[in-house]
Backbone as CSV, one residue per row, in Angstrom:
resi,resn,N_x,N_y,N_z,CA_x,CA_y,CA_z,C_x,C_y,C_z
1,UNK,22.175,-5.408,32.652,21.044,-4.516,32.850,20.976,-3.483,31.712
2,UNK,22.119,-2.912,31.341,22.145,-1.914,30.275,21.741,-2.534,28.946
3,UNK,22.155,-3.796,28.732,21.778,-4.491,27.506,20.268,-4.693,27.435
4,UNK,19.670,-5.061,28.540,18.223,-5.279,28.578,17.480,-3.973,28.327
5,UNK,17.964,-2.884,28.894,17.329,-1.574,28.693,17.446,-1.145,27.233
6,UNK,18.610,-1.371,26.625,18.814,-1.014,25.221,17.896,-1.853,24.334
7,UNK,17.735,-3.126,24.643,16.857,-3.999,23.876,15.404,-3.541,23.985
8,UNK,14.994,-3.144,25.185,13.636,-2.662,25.393,13.374,-1.396,24.578
9,UNK,14.330,-0.487,24.567,14.200,0.744,23.786,14.089,0.411,22.304
10,UNK,14.895,-0.518,21.827,14.848,-0.927,20.422,13.484,-1.516,20.063
11,UNK,12.951,-2.370,20.913,11.635,-2.976,20.663,10.550,-1.892,20.628
12,UNK,10.602,-0.960,21.550,9.617,0.126,21.583,9.703,0.959,20.307
13,UNK,10.913,1.253,19.848,11.074,2.037,18.617,10.526,1.308,17.404
14,UNK,10.773,0.019,17.305,10.286,-0.763,16.171,8.760,-0.832,16.195
15,UNK,8.184,-1.079,17.341,6.726,-1.161,17.450,6.098,0.191,17.150
16,UNK,6.674,1.265,17.657,6.146,2.606,17.414,6.242,2.960,15.941
17,UNK,7.350,2.646,15.312,7.513,2.947,13.888,6.517,2.157,13.060
18,UNK,6.294,0.915,13.397,5.320,0.101,12.678,3.920,0.646,12.840
19,UNK,3.579,1.120,14.011,2.266,1.703,14.250,2.085,3.000,13.501
20,UNK,3.143,3.770,13.348,3.033,5.051,12.650,2.715,4.844,11.184
21,UNK,3.364,3.887,10.535,3.088,3.684,9.120,1.711,3.062,8.923
22,UNK,1.296,2.203,9.838,-0.029,1.616,9.728,-1.103,2.681,9.906
23,UNK,-0.855,3.653,10.777,-1.834,4.711,11.010,-1.988,5.587,9.778
24,UNK,-0.956,5.703,8.963,-1.031,6.511,7.756,-1.985,5.894,6.744
25,UNK,-2.062,4.584,6.694,-2.952,3.901,5.759,-4.285,3.654,6.454
26,UNK,-5.173,4.612,6.307,-6.486,4.536,6.926,-7.524,4.803,5.853
27,UNK,-8.164,3.757,5.395,-9.120,3.881,4.297,-10.268,4.823,4.629
28,UNK,-10.561,5.017,5.905,-11.649,5.936,6.266,-11.326,7.369,5.865
29,UNK,-10.030,7.666,5.654,-9.653,9.002,5.194,-10.114,9.256,3.761
30,UNK,-10.500,8.205,3.065,-10.970,8.350,1.685,-12.490,8.445,1.597
31,UNK,-13.176,8.552,2.731,-14.635,8.656,2.727,-15.110,9.860,1.925
32,UNK,-14.318,10.929,1.901,-14.698,12.119,1.130,-14.711,11.831,-0.370
33,UNK,-14.154,10.704,-0.779,-14.110,10.326,-2.204,-15.167,9.281,-2.555
34,UNK,-16.040,8.946,-1.633,-17.029,7.904,-1.887,-17.892,8.232,-3.097
35,UNK,-18.375,9.451,-3.185,-19.224,9.844,-4.315,-18.531,9.652,-5.651
36,UNK,-17.366,10.261,-5.838,-16.668,10.090,-7.115,-16.305,8.642,-7.426
37,UNK,-15.900,7.883,-6.425,-15.495,6.495,-6.671,-16.703,5.617,-6.980
38,UNK,-17.830,5.894,-6.337,-19.020,5.075,-6.561,-19.822,5.497,-7.790
39,UNK,-19.858,6.818,-8.050,-20.739,7.300,-9.116,-20.022,7.938,-10.297
40,UNK,-18.736,8.233,-10.134,-18.004,8.889,-11.210,-18.161,10.401,-11.212
41,UNK,-18.742,10.964,-10.157,-18.903,12.418,-10.076,-17.541,13.092,-9.915
42,UNK,-17.507,14.389,-10.098,-16.256,15.138,-10.003,-15.770,15.177,-8.555
43,UNK,-14.510,14.823,-8.316,-13.991,14.836,-6.944,-13.767,16.264,-6.442
44,UNK,-13.949,16.453,-5.150,-13.714,17.745,-4.511,-12.217,17.918,-4.251
45,UNK,-11.835,19.121,-3.889,-10.436,19.389,-3.543,-10.018,18.561,-2.330
46,UNK,-10.926,18.382,-1.374,-10.572,17.588,-0.191,-10.415,16.113,-0.552
47,UNK,-11.186,15.628,-1.518,-11.014,14.256,-1.987,-9.636,14.101,-2.607
48,UNK,-9.282,15.019,-3.491,-7.975,14.946,-4.160,-6.836,15.011,-3.149
49,UNK,-6.996,15.850,-2.150,-5.975,15.962,-1.106,-5.837,14.646,-0.346
50,UNK,-6.968,14.027,-0.034,-6.936,12.737,0.668,-6.298,11.652,-0.191
51,UNK,-6.596,11.666,-1.476,-5.984,10.683,-2.374,-4.470,10.852,-2.413
52,UNK,-4.016,12.091,-2.482,-2.562,12.330,-2.490,-1.923,11.841,-1.194
53,UNK,-2.587,12.089,-0.078,-2.047,11.680,1.228,-2.017,10.162,1.371
54,UNK,-2.967,9.458,0.755,-3.065,8.005,0.886,-2.443,7.255,-0.287
55,UNK,-1.826,7.976,-1.211,-1.301,7.372,-2.446,-0.416,6.159,-2.186
56,UNK,0.397,6.176,-1.157,1.275,5.054,-0.853,0.548,3.826,-0.330
57,UNK,-0.730,3.957,-0.084,-1.513,2.871,0.498,-2.386,2.138,-0.516
58,UNK,-2.480,2.655,-1.738,-3.419,2.102,-2.715,-3.211,0.616,-2.969
59,UNK,-1.980,0.178,-3.091,-1.735,-1.244,-3.356,-2.164,-2.096,-2.165
60,UNK,-1.938,-1.581,-0.965,-2.390,-2.287,0.239,-3.917,-2.410,0.224
61,UNK,-4.600,-1.336,-0.129,-6.061,-1.381,-0.210,-6.513,-2.327,-1.317
62,UNK,-5.819,-2.322,-2.436,-6.190,-3.178,-3.571,-6.072,-4.660,-3.219
63,UNK,-5.179,-4.998,-2.297,-5.019,-6.398,-1.869,-6.054,-6.797,-0.817
64,UNK,-6.746,-5.821,-0.240,-7.742,-6.092,0.792,-9.091,-6.350,0.116
65,UNK,-9.665,-7.537,0.282,-10.932,-7.853,-0.379,-12.061,-6.862,-0.068
66,UNK,-12.015,-6.222,1.087,-13.060,-5.262,1.459,-12.998,-3.996,0.614
67,UNK,-11.816,-3.642,0.107,-11.637,-2.397,-0.633,-11.308,-2.603,-2.107
68,UNK,-10.874,-3.785,-2.479,-10.342,-4.025,-3.825,-11.313,-3.637,-4.929
69,UNK,-12.573,-3.971,-4.775,-13.548,-3.690,-5.828,-13.663,-2.183,-6.080
70,UNK,-13.489,-1.384,-5.038,-13.573,0.070,-5.189,-12.285,0.654,-5.752
71,UNK,-11.155,0.196,-5.221,-9.854,0.717,-5.626,-9.556,0.379,-7.083
72,UNK,-10.004,-0.784,-7.535,-9.711,-1.231,-8.894,-10.777,-0.804,-9.912
73,UNK,-11.788,-0.060,-9.483,-12.896,0.300,-10.374,-12.508,1.374,-11.385
74,UNK,-13.266,1.438,-12.454,-13.052,2.468,-13.480,-13.266,3.861,-12.892
75,UNK,-14.240,4.005,-11.998,-14.483,5.308,-11.378,-13.330,5.728,-10.473
76,UNK,-12.691,4.768,-9.812,-11.525,5.101,-8.985,-10.389,5.600,-9.867
77,UNK,-10.170,4.930,-10.993,-9.129,5.380,-11.930,-9.450,6.770,-12.470
78,UNK,-10.718,6.994,-12.789,-11.151,8.308,-13.283,-10.921,9.379,-12.214
79,UNK,-11.229,9.060,-10.966,-11.039,10.009,-9.862,-9.565,10.334,-9.688
80,UNK,-8.719,9.304,-9.712,-7.277,9.533,-9.594,-6.775,10.428,-10.724
81,UNK,-7.214,10.120,-11.937,-6.772,10.899,-13.095,-7.225,12.353,-12.980
82,UNK,-8.465,12.568,-12.580,-8.994,13.922,-12.418,-8.201,14.692,-11.367
83,UNK,-7.768,14.001,-10.332,-7.000,14.636,-9.250,-5.511,14.760,-9.582
84,UNK,-5.096,14.189,-10.695,-3.691,14.254,-11.053,-2.810,13.332,-10.245
85,UNK,-3.412,12.258,-9.738,-2.676,11.269,-8.944,-2.386,10.082,-9.849
86,UNK,-1.145,9.639,-9.869,-0.752,8.508,-10.719,-1.485,7.238,-10.288
87,UNK,-1.925,6.490,-11.287,-2.578,5.201,-11.017,-1.470,4.195,-10.689
88,UNK,-1.542,3.594,-9.499,-0.466,2.694,-9.087,-0.467,1.384,-9.871
89,UNK,0.713,0.824,-10.011,0.867,-0.519,-10.575,1.270,-1.419,-9.421
90,UNK,0.374,-2.313,-9.066,0.627,-3.161,-7.894,1.065,-4.554,-8.333
């Protein structure tokens, strides 16, 4: 019985940890950067903050066909550079 309870706790911890990291990578958090990424306009402070918070997710977004064209664009690189965020090598 104790073994089964310990196994259940372990499974819950693994699932919870996996959900936490997935929740961190939320492309909708980059909506404030739509203007700069689409048009090359100057990014706002909130855009730069969102980019810094999502920096670990860029390669994941670049592999997603729905986001790749935006993440890999010249305007996205320009926005990252303006915000002082390193351009990832995926």
